[in-house]
C-alpha positions in Angstrom: 101.9 85.5 30.3 100.9 82.0 32.2 102.1 81.8 35.6 103.6 78.5 35.6 103.0 76.9 39.6 105.9 76.9 40.3 106.6 79.9 39.8 104.3 80.7 42.0 105.3 79.0 44.6 108.5 80.6 44.5 107.1 84.3 44.7 105.4 82.9 47.8 107.8 81.9 49.2 109.8 84.6 48.2 106.7 86.7 49.7 106.9 85.4 53.2 110.5 85.7 53.6 110.1 89.4 52.7 107.8 89.3 55.5 109.8 87.0 58.0 112.8 90.0 57.1 110.6 93.0 57.8 109.1 91.9 60.8 112.2 91.2 62.2 113.9 94.8 61.3 110.1 96.0 63.3 111.0 93.9 66.3 114.3 95.0 66.6 113.1 99.3 66.6 111.1 98.7 69.7 112.8 99.3 73.4 111.9 95.8 75.3 112.9 97.8 79.3 111.0 97.0 81.8 108.8 99.5 83.4 109.3 98.9 86.5 113.1 97.8 87.6 112.2 95.5 90.6 109.2 94.1 88.7 109.7 91.1 90.7 109.9 92.0 94.3 107.0 94.0 93.7 105.5 91.4 92.1 105.8 89.1 95.8 105.0 92.2 97.4 101.4 92.3 96.6 99.7 90.5 98.6 100.9 93.6 101.8 99.8 96.2 98.8 96.4 95.2 98.2 95.4 94.6 102.0 96.6 98.5 102.1 94.1 99.4 99.1 91.4 97.7 100.9 92.1 99.6 104.5 92.1 103.0 102.3 88.7 101.1 100.9 87.4 100.4 104.3 88.6 103.6 106.1 86.1 106.2 107.3 88.4 109.4 106.3 91.0 108.7 104.0 93.3 111.2 102.0 91.7 112.6 99.6 93.6 113.3 96.1 92.7 117.3 94.1 94.3 118.0 90.7 94.2 121.5 89.7 95.9 120.9 86.1 95.7 124.9 85.3 98.3 126.1 88.1 100.4 121.9 87.6 99.7 120.7 91.4 98.5 118.6 93.4 97.2 118.4 96.5 97.3 116.0 99.7 94.1 116.9 101.9 94.0 115.2 104.6 90.8 114.4 106.7 90.0 116.5 109.6 91.1 115.6 112.8 94.0 114.7 114.8 96.0 112.2 113.7 99.0 112.8 111.2 99.8 111.5 108.7 103.3 110.7 107.0 104.3 108.5 103.6 105.3 108.9 100.0 104.2 110.1 96.7 105.3 108.6 93.8 104.4 110.4 90.0 104.4 107.1 88.1 105.5 107.1 84.1 104.0 104.9 82.4 106.2 104.6 79.8 109.8 106.0 80.6 111.1 104.7 83.7 113.3 107.4 84.1 111.2 110.1 84.6 109.5 108.7 87.7 109.6 110.8 91.2 109.5 110.0 94.4 108.5 112.5 97.5 107.8 112.6 101.1 104.9 113.9 102.9 103.5 114.8 106.4 100.8 115.7 106.8 98.0 116.8 110.2 94.5 116.7 110.2 93.0 119.6 108.1 96.1 121.0 106.5 97.1 120.1 102.4 101.0 118.7 101.0 100.9 120.3 97.5 103.9 119.3 95.2 104.5 121.0 91.8 104.3 119.2 88.1 106.2 121.7 86.3 109.0 119.4 85.9 106.8 116.5 84.5 106.2 116.2 81.4 103.0 115.8 79.4 101.1 112.7 78.6 99.5 109.8 81.6 100.5 110.4 85.1 99.9 107.5 88.6 99.9 109.5 91.3 101.0 106.6 93.5 101.0 107.8 97.1 101.9 105.0 99.9 100.9 106.3 103.4 100.8 105.4 107.7 97.8 106.5 109.5 97.0 106.4 112.9 96.8 102.1 113.3 96.9 100.8 109.2 98.9 101.0 106.0 97.2 102.4 104.0 97.5 103.0 99.9 95.8 104.3 96.9 96.3 105.5 93.3 95.2 108.2 90.8 95.7 108.8 87.0 96.6 111.9 85.9 97.0 114.0 82.8 99.7 116.5 81.8 98.8 118.4 78.6 
């Protein structure tokens, strides 16, 4: 059987329209919701966040974060000294904003604040620590992989 050029063009257009229909169907199956609700306000405040990151990088005695995967616990450890630091820790889930958790903490020199991660689902999480030290504001993040 010989394929006539008119039939070939018709088959090409049928295949092309079928591909477009399949692509349209697949695009309606994806959740296009934003992971962060106030992305515009966060974008406008990026300079302040950048300055906090720079302060953390320059700090001689920053807070440290210790993750214990076996006990599903995270500890915020304050450096030794007589200074008090307080702030918030946000457990940010990059794929589901509904699972984000935000907690306040306060630590004095040499102490630590512990948080249980038992209620967090498995996967990648970002611990975002925003705190105020003796004279400056600080911010840092750490990736956590929960099994």
